[in-house]
VOMI-801996 format. One record per residue (C-alpha): x, y, z; residue in three letters. Coordinates in pm, whole numbers, plus 50000, padded with zeros to 5 digits. Layout:
BEGIN
     px     py     pz    r
      X      Y      Z  Ala
...
END
This chain:
BEGIN
     px     py     pz    r
  39402  36179  13845  Met
  39434  36460  14099  Thr
  39378  36392  14465  Lys
  39001  36375  14523  Pro
  38820  36563  14792  His
  38685  36307  15041  Ile
  38375  36367  15252  Val
  38297  36101  15511  Leu
  37943  36129  15646  Val
  37898  35919  15957  Met
  37566  35875  16133  Thr
  37530  35727  16480  Asp
  37333  35410  16550  Gln
  37175  35371  16204  Gln
  37057  35024  16107  Arg
  37132  34871  15768  Phe
  36760  34839  15685  Asp
  36684  35213  15673  Thr
  36727  35292  15301  Ile
  36438  35244  15059  Ala
  36663  35166  14761  Ala
  36816  34865  14937  Thr
  36474  34701  14967  Gly
  36313  34872  15266  His
  36023  35045  15095  Arg
  35866  35187  15410  Tyr
  36158  35431  15432  Met
  36148  35783  15285  Asn
  36510  35835  15180  Thr
  36528  35987  14830  Pro
  36883  36119  14868  Asn
  37033  35801  15010  Leu
  36844  35619  14733  Asp
  37032  35837  14485  Arg
  37365  35738  14640  Leu
  37267  35372  14600  Val
  37158  35420  14237  Arg
  37465  35620  14135  Glu
  37723  35478  14372  Gly
  37862  35156  14516  Val
  37675  34994  14804  Cys
  37841  34740  15033  Phe
  37548  34530  15151  Asp
  37736  34335  15415  His
  37950  34576  15617  Cys
  37994  34474  15980  Phe
  38111  34682  16273  Ile
  38413  34598  16487  Asn
  38230  34673  16814  Ala
  37861  34727  16905  Pro
  37896  35068  17072  Ser
  38022  35412  16975  Cys
  38372  35451  17119  Val
  38527  35110  17038  Pro
  38367  35110  16692  Ser
  38503  35454  16607  Arg
  38842  35384  16763  Ala
  38871  35073  16542  Ala
  38764  35268  16233  Leu
  39012  35551  16284  Phe
  39302  35334  16404  Ser
  39271  35039  16167  Gly
  39313  34806  16466  Leu
  39073  34552  16615  Tyr
  38944  34661  16956  Pro
  39147  34395  17139  His
  39461  34516  16957  Ala
  39410  34885  17034  Ser
  39281  34814  17384  Gly
  38968  35027  17326  Val
  38683  34785  17396  Leu
  38413  34994  17565  Arg
  38262  35340  17585  Asn
  38440  35599  17795  Gly
  38793  35478  17719  Gln
  39047  35740  17618  Ala
  39151  35739  17252  Trp
  39262  36005  17005  Gln
  39528  35858  16777  Lys
  39400  35823  16419  Thr
  39521  35780  16062  Trp
  39392  36131  15979  Val
  39745  36268  16025  Asn
  39850  36050  15730  Lys
  39603  36240  15513  Leu
  39751  36567  15638  Ala
  40099  36443  15548  Glu
  39968  36363  15198  Ala
  39855  36723  15149  Gly
  39496  36712  15275  Tyr
  39331  36980  15484  His
  39141  36778  15745  Cys
  38820  36907  15904  Val
  38579  36741  16146  Asn
  38230  36877  16194  Val
  38011  36701  16448  Gly
  38063  36379  16637  Lys
  38388  36184  16642  Met
  38351  36061  17000  His
  38720  36082  17076  Thr
  38796  36079  17447  Ile
  38860  36360  17533  Pro
  38591  36496  17304  Tyr
  38801  36787  17179  Asp
  39125  36598  17103  Ala
  39286  36710  16778  Lys
  39287  36350  16645  Ala
  39496  36454  16344  Gly
  39254  36721  16217  Phe
  39350  37078  16132  His
  39008  37202  16242  Glu
  38737  37055  16462  Arg
  38384  37179  16527  Phe
  38277  36930  16790  Val
  37912  36833  16844  Val
  37873  36528  17064  Glu
  37583  36310  17182  Asn
  37244  36477  17195  Lys
  37200  36377  17558  Asp
  37528  36416  17750  Arg
  37389  36408  18099  Phe
  37689  36432  18330  Phe
  37951  36507  18063  Glu
  37759  36814  17950  Gly
  37830  36980  18282  Arg
  38203  37003  18213  Trp
  38227  37009  17832  Phe
  38047  37259  17609  Ala
  38041  37169  17240  Asp
  37940  37393  16948  Glu
  37570  37314  16988  Leu
  37581  37387  17362  Asp
  37726  37727  17279  Lys
  37457  37790  17017  Ala
  37182  37711  17269  Phe
  37347  37943  17520  Ala
  37365  38220  17259  Ala
  36991  38176  17196  His
  36927  38172  17574  Lys
  36758  37833  17539  Leu
  36797  37506  17729  Thr
  36907  37209  17521  Lys
  36667  36914  17551  Pro
  36797  36627  17764  Ser
  36672  36353  17991  Arg
  36665  36608  18273  Ala
  36374  36778  18099  Gly
  36219  36472  17940  Tyr
  36188  36307  18283  Arg
  35927  36568  18373  Ser
  35686  36430  18110  Leu
  35407  36226  18270  Pro
  35451  35944  18016  Asp
  35833  35947  18015  Tyr
  35848  35582  18119  Gly
  35628  35478  17825  Asp
  35804  35672  17550  Arg
  36109  35442  17514  Leu
  36317  35745  17416  Gly
  36076  35878  17150  Ala
  36010  36254  17166  Phe
  35933  36538  16924  Thr
  36179  36825  16873  Trp
  36014  37143  17000  Glu
  36313  37378  16966  Met
  36407  37582  16655  Pro
  36470  37356  16356  Lys
  36816  37501  16300  Ser
  36920  37384  16647  Leu
  36835  37018  16598  His
  37171  36837  16633  Pro
  37162  36672  16288  Asp
  37054  36990  16111  Ile
  37299  37203  16310  Phe
  37593  36976  16220  Val
  37493  36965  15852  Ala
  37450  37343  15843  Glu
  37792  37392  16004  Thr
  37956  37165  15745  Ala
  37782  37347  15460  Met
  37882  37684  15609  Trp
  38245  37567  15608  Trp
  38223  37454  15244  Leu
  38067  37784  15135  Arg
  38278  38026  15338  Ser
  38629  37885  15379  Arg
  38901  37903  15113  Pro
  38898  37581  14916  Arg
  39209  37367  14980  Pro
  39373  37166  14705  Glu
  39256  36850  14878  Ala
  38990  36833  15151  Leu
  38908  36554  15394  Phe
  38592  36637  15585  Met
  38438  36405  15841  Gln
  38077  36498  15917  Ile
  37955  36324  16231  Gly
  37576  36340  16253  Leu
  37454  36263  16608  Pro
  37134  36084  16494  Gly
  36945  35862  16474  Pro
  37103  35779  16811  His
  36854  35844  17093  Pro
  36678  36044  17210  Pro
  36469  35966  16899  Tyr
  36366  36327  16842  Asp
  36254  36427  16491  Pro
  36057  36736  16408  Leu
  35686  36668  16367  Leu
  35694  36729  15992  Glu
  35919  36426  15937  Tyr
  35686  36195  16129  Leu
  35392  36234  15892  Glu
  35517  35983  15633  His
  35563  35709  15892  Tyr
  35245  35774  16087  Leu
  35055  35708  15764  Ala
  35238  35383  15679  Arg
  35074  35051  15751  Thr
  35379  34841  15662  Asp
  35628  34948  15929  Leu
  35807  34652  16088  Pro
  35705  34661  16455  Val
  35865  34387  16666  Pro
  35667  34193  16922  Gln
  35902  33937  17078  Pro
  35743  33624  17219  Thr
  35797  33517  17576  Gln
  35978  33207  17451  Asp
  36226  33426  17263  Glu
  36288  33645  17567  Val
  36321  33340  17794  Asp
  36579  33198  17553  Gly
  36812  33497  17572  Leu
  37157  33435  17721  Pro
  37195  33549  18081  Ala
  37389  33865  17996  Tyr
  37106  33993  17775  Leu
  36847  33915  18041  Lys
  37058  34121  18278  Glu
  37076  34398  18016  Lys
  36697  34406  17994  Arg
  36673  34441  18371  Arg
  36942  34710  18381  His
  36779  34914  18103  Asp
  36453  34939  18297  Thr
  36640  35095  18589  Glu
  36886  35327  18410  Val
  36762  35557  18132  Asp
  37065  35566  17906  His
  37036  35845  17646  Asp
  36686  35929  17773  Ala
  36560  35581  17685  Val
  36354  35446  17974  Ser
  36300  35083  17873  Trp
  36011  34850  17951  Lys
  36013  34472  17971  Leu
  35685  34443  17781  Ala
  35613  34750  17566  Pro
  35278  34763  17393  Thr
  35245  34744  17015  His
  35162  35114  17000  Glu
  35464  35207  17211  Glu
  35689  35002  16984  Met
  35531  35159  16676  Arg
  35591  35509  16816  Arg
  35956  35421  16879  Leu
  35994  35303  16519  Arg
  35820  35605  16364  Thr
  36044  35845  16553  His
  36362  35655  16468  Tyr
  36275  35633  16098  Tyr
  36176  36000  16093  Ala
  36520  36085  16233  Asn
  36671  35898  15937  Val
  36453  36090  15690  Thr
  36562  36417  15852  Met
  36924  36308  15800  Ile
  36845  36209  15441  Asp
  36725  36563  15371  Glu
  37057  36698  15495  Gln
  37242  36462  15259  Ile
  37051  36615  14970  Gly
  37140  36966  15083  Arg
  37504  36860  15122  Leu
  37510  36728  14765  Leu
  37374  37061  14642  Glu
  37637  37249  14840  Thr
  37919  37036  14699  Leu
  37787  37117  14352  Glu
  37747  37492  14417  Asp
  38093  37529  14572  Thr
  38283  37337  14303  Gly
  38383  37044  14527  Tyr
  38151  36813  14336  Arg
  38384  36809  14031  Glu
  38613  36557  14196  Asp
  38468  36446  14526  Cys
  38419  36105  14687  Ile
  38128  36101  14929  Leu
  38114  35812  15174  Ile
  37808  35741  15388  Phe
  37808  35498  15681  Met
  37723  35450  16048  Ser
  37915  35332  16353  Asp
  37661  35063  16457  His
  37288  34995  16459  Gly
  37004  34962  16709  Asp
  36784  34672  16824  Asn
  36478  34901  16841  Leu
  36293  34648  17054  Gly
  36379  34334  16861  Glu
  36444  34042  17096  His
  36306  34264  17374  Gly
  36622  34476  17367  Leu
  36699  34847  17366  Ser
  36978  35016  17172  Gln
  37303  34824  17107  Lys
  37552  34618  17318  Trp
  37446  34294  17151  Ser
  37548  34105  16838  Met
  37224  34087  16641  Tyr
  37226  34186  16273  Glu
  37044  34519  16320  Pro
  37327  34622  16556  Val
  37632  34476  16383  Thr
  37544  34540  16016  Arg
  37545  34898  15888  Val
  37496  35088  15561  Pro
  37809  35170  15361  Leu
  37783  35376  15040  Leu
  38049  35528  14813  Phe
  37942  35795  14566  Trp
  38187  35921  14305  Ala
  38026  35875  13960  Pro
  38330  36007  13773  Lys
  38562  35757  13943  Arg
  38358  35443  14009  Phe
  38086  35277  13803  Ala
  37760  35327  13989  Gly
  37457  35117  14059  Gly
  37661  34830  14201  Arg
  37575  34623  14507  Arg
  37870  34443  14666  Ile
  37755  34126  14842  Arg
  38086  34013  14993  Glu
  38158  34089  15358  Lys
  38378  34368  15489  Cys
  38445  34528  15826  Gln
  38381  34891  15910  Leu
  38747  34967  15982  Phe
  38830  34866  15623  Asp
  38724  35222  15539  Leu
  39054  35348  15683  Gly
  39295  35195  15430  Pro
  39041  35260  15154  Thr
  39039  35633  15226  Ile
  39419  35641  15256  Leu
  39455  35459  14924  Asp
  39213  35699  14756  Leu
  39429  35984  14886  Ala
  39759  35816  14792  Ala
  39854  35842  15159  Ala
  40072  35610  15367  Gln
  39919  35351  15598  His
  40018  35383  15964  Pro
  40181  35096  16149  Lys
  40045  34881  16299  Pro
  39740  34843  16074  Phe
  39504  34545  16049  Gln
  39227  34670  15821  Ala
  39208  34585  15449  Arg
  39140  34825  15164  Ser
  38817  34808  14962  Leu
  38966  34994  14666  Leu
  38974  34690  14436  Ala
  38602  34636  14494  Ala
  38530  35002  14419  Leu
  38723  34976  14094  Lys
  38534  34663  13992  Gly
  38846  34448  14014  Glu
  38869  34099  14160  Asn
  38789  34119  14531  Trp
  38680  33832  14750  Thr
  38586  34001  15075  Gly
  38628  33845  15417  Arg
  38550  33482  15501  Asp
  38469  33576  15861  Phe
  38382  33903  16031  Val
  38429  33971  16401  Tyr
  38289  34210  16657  Ser
  38383  34245  17023  Glu
  38278  34447  17324  Gln
  38407  34451  17680  Ala
  38186  34522  17980  Gly
  38025  34863  17948  Asp
  37813  35083  18169  Val
  37506  34936  17995  Ala
  37642  34580  17962  Met
  37660  34475  18324  Thr
  37607  34103  18268  Gly
  37925  34013  18077  Ala
  38290  34110  18081  Arg
  38353  34036  17712  Leu
  38139  33921  17419  Ile
  38271  33828  17075  Thr
  38084  33763  16750  Met
  38214  33538  16473  Val
  38009  33535  16150  Arg
  38047  33375  15808  Asp
  37795  33376  15525  Asp
  37553  33143  15701  Arg
  37639  33103  16069  Trp
  37684  33345  16355  Lys
  37831  33252  16691  Gly
  37844  33476  16997  Val
  38093  33376  17266  Phe
  38047  33518  17616  Ile
  38360  33515  17829  His
  38321  33310  18147  Gly
  37966  33197  18063  Ala
  37834  32854  17973  Lys
  37568  32994  17745  Asp
  37613  33171  17413  Gly
  37434  33220  17082  Gln
  37433  33037  16750  Leu
  37214  33139  16459  Phe
  37158  32979  16121  Asp
  37112  33298  15921  Leu
  37009  33111  15606  Ala
  36703  32961  15776  Asn
  36656  33209  16060  Asp
  36750  33558  15935  Pro
  36555  33721  16221  Ala
  36780  33538  16472  Glu
  36493  33410  16683  Gln
  36605  33047  16722  Asn
  36920  33014  16932  Asn
  37083  32680  16841  Leu
  37368  32708  17092  Trp
  37275  32404  17298  Gly
  37160  32181  17012  Ala
  37377  31868  16995  Ala
  37351  31846  16616  Glu
  37511  32191  16579  His
  37810  32151  16808  Gln
  38032  32090  16505  Val
  37937  32438  16381  Val
  38007  32590  16724  Val
  38349  32422  16727  Ser
  38430  32549  16377  Arg
  38338  32907  16470  Leu
  38534  32878  16795  Lys
  38840  32761  16602  Glu
  38804  33059  16369  Ala
  38775  33285  16674  Phe
  39089  33142  16836  Ile
  39287  33156  16512  Asp
  39181  33517  16459  Trp
  39287  33626  16806  Arg
  39621  33445  16783  Gln
  39694  33569  16431  Asp
  39596  33920  16535  Ser
  39827  33911  16834  Leu
  40125  33796  16629  Leu
  40042  34041  16351  Glu
  40021  34327  16598  Thr
  40351  34230  16759  Met
  40523  34216  16419  Asp
  40373  34546  16307  Leu
  40472  34724  16627  Tyr
  40824  34584  16597  Ala
  40856  34701  16236  Ser
  40733  35051  16325  Ser
  41011  35115  16578  Arg
END
C-alpha cells in the first residue's frame, strides 16, 4: 500500500473515562464514539510521566524519562523522531501544543503553528503564540488567571470558568480551525504527518455555556467526595501537594482542602463540557479529511498526554500515580487498513506510539529507542502487550514534597515508590479499582511490594544497559 497520511490528535490532561462508547454513559462524545466503533481502542494505555513535558518528551523520543533525562516540566527538550518521518518522505506539520522547550523549537517539523497552554502566566510575557497574536489582532485580552483572580468567588471555582470570548478564539476551537484551514488551503503532499495538539481539557476548565447544558442536566455524573480517612492515609508527599495547591493557583486552579459537593460537581461539568467541545472538533476534522481527499488513505490517532485527578483523593490536577492520571484514551481509526470495533485489553505505554507511527510510515527508528511498536496489535496479529508498565516524575514546581516518584503496575497490583521516603502506595486494583485502600504497610502484602520493587529495579538496570548499548551502536 502507499504511505498513509497520519494525523495524530493529542489532547492535554484527558482522563481515560471520558468517552461514552467505552462505558462512560454520562459523556456526550458522538465523534469519539464513532472512532471506538470503527477503529481500534487500546483500553489500557499508560503514560510514561504524570505531567506534560516529561510525558511528551518520552512520546516523541521513544525513551523513558530517566533515560532521556527529561523528568519534570520546564526542562529543555526538542529532539524527536519526527525527522525520521521527514526522511521517509513525509511533510510534517504541527498545529497547537507540543510543549517543547523552547516552545517554538522546530522539533523535526517542516511547519509549526504553535499554540501553548491556555494560561501561560509568566511565560506569556516573553513568548507570543498564534492564539496570542489572534487576540492581539482582535484587540482583546486573552483570559488568564490574572483576570480570573478578580472574580469574587475565584477561590471556590477550582479552575472552572465559562468562556466569554468569541467562540472562534477558544484555544481548542482555534487549534482545530487552524488545522482544518491548513488541510483545505495548502497543497496536498504525497504523505502528510500532522500533529494536532489541543490545549484542553487542561485547566482552566473553560467551556462555552452551550456545551455545559448536557452535563448540568445529568444526575449520574461521578462527583468525588473523599473521606477524611482517605485523605489522612495519603503519603506525605501528596499531603504536601494538597497544602501547596491551596497556596499556588497553578493554571488558574485555586484548590481547597474540603470543596463542597456543588463545587466538585461544577468542576466536573466544566471539565466534561471541555471534552464535548473537543469531540465536536473531531467530527469537523473527520469531515474536513473527507472533503479534502485525505480520508481516502488516512490513519487518525487520538490520545492524551496524561489525565487529571479532578478532586479524587482530595487532589487537584496530576503529579500523582492514580489511574485517572496515568491511564489515557488511545484510539486508532483507519477502517480501510485495520478491522474496526476492536478493544485491546493488554497494556501498552504511551511512548509505544512512536515506533508504531514510524512503522506505519515505513520510516527508520532512531537510536537509542526503548518503545515498542503496536503494529501487530493493530493488524490483529499475535501481540502480548507489556507485563509491567512504569511511570516516573521528578520534583516539579507543583510536586514539592518528593524528589522522585515511580509507579510500577501489572494487571492487578500497583506500587508507587517515593525516593527517600518510608511511605509509599500499594493498591489491589482487582478489589479496589478506586484506589482508596492503601495496603503499603500491611504485613501480609509485603511479598507483593517486594515483587514490584524487584520489577522496578530490574527495569531501571535493564534500561540503563539498553540505553548504553543503543548509544554505543549509534556512534
